[in-house]
N, C-alpha and C positions, 0 to 999 in steps of 0.2 A: 336317604335310605331308598333302596329300590323296592319294587313291588313285592319281591319274594322275601323281603325282610333282611337283606344284607346291606352292609354299608357300600357306598360308592368307592371303589378302589381306584387309586391314582397310580396306574402302572402302565408301562409300555411293554411289559413282558407277556408274550403270547402264552408262554408256559404257565405263568401265574393265572392268567385269565382262563385258560383251559381247566386248571385246577379248581378255580372258583365255579366255573360252569359245571364241572362234574359233581359239585356239592348241591347244585340247584336243579339239575335235570332229574326226571323220574328214575327210579331204580333200574328199570329195564334199559335205560340209555347210558347209565354210568360207565359200563364197560366199554362202550363205543368211544366215549370221550377220553377215558383213561388209555384205551388202545391207541388212539391218535397221538396222545402225548408220548407214549412209549415208542411207537413206530417211527415217529418223526422227531425224536429227541435231538438228534444231531442237526437236522435242518432248522428246527425252531431255534436252537442255540445260535446257529450261523446267522439267521435272520435278525435276531436280537443284537448280535455283534455288529451286523451291517447297519442297523439303525443307529447304534451308538457311534460307530466310527464315521458314519455319514455326517454326523453333526459336529464332531470334534477332531477327527483325524482323516487325512487323505488315505484312502485305500481303494485300489482298483480291483474289480472282480472280473474274471474271465467270462466270456460268453457262455461257456459250458456251465460254470457255476450259477450264473443267472438263470439259464434255462432249467437246470435241475431244481433250483429253489422255486421258480415259478410253477413248475410241474407239481412240486410238493404242496405249495400253497393252494393250487386248484384242487388237488386231491383232499386236502384238509377241509377246505370250504365245502366240498361236496358231502363230506362225512360228518360234519358238526351238526348235531340236531338243532 
């Protein structure tokens, strides 16, 4: 169990982790976390797919895809409380 009284989740899903985080952050930051999830829904899904495919299936990403995803990740990290 974590300090905030939640179980330790075993997941690689960034979307699930953001959902858990939104339940733990103070009320005034909930909309920020939910907004990130909504604003970057597609990018987060692609990142999860990239993680899975990198382990099991060969899949090449273009330079533009990687740059866009890297930009999204930096933006998400800047905005997560």
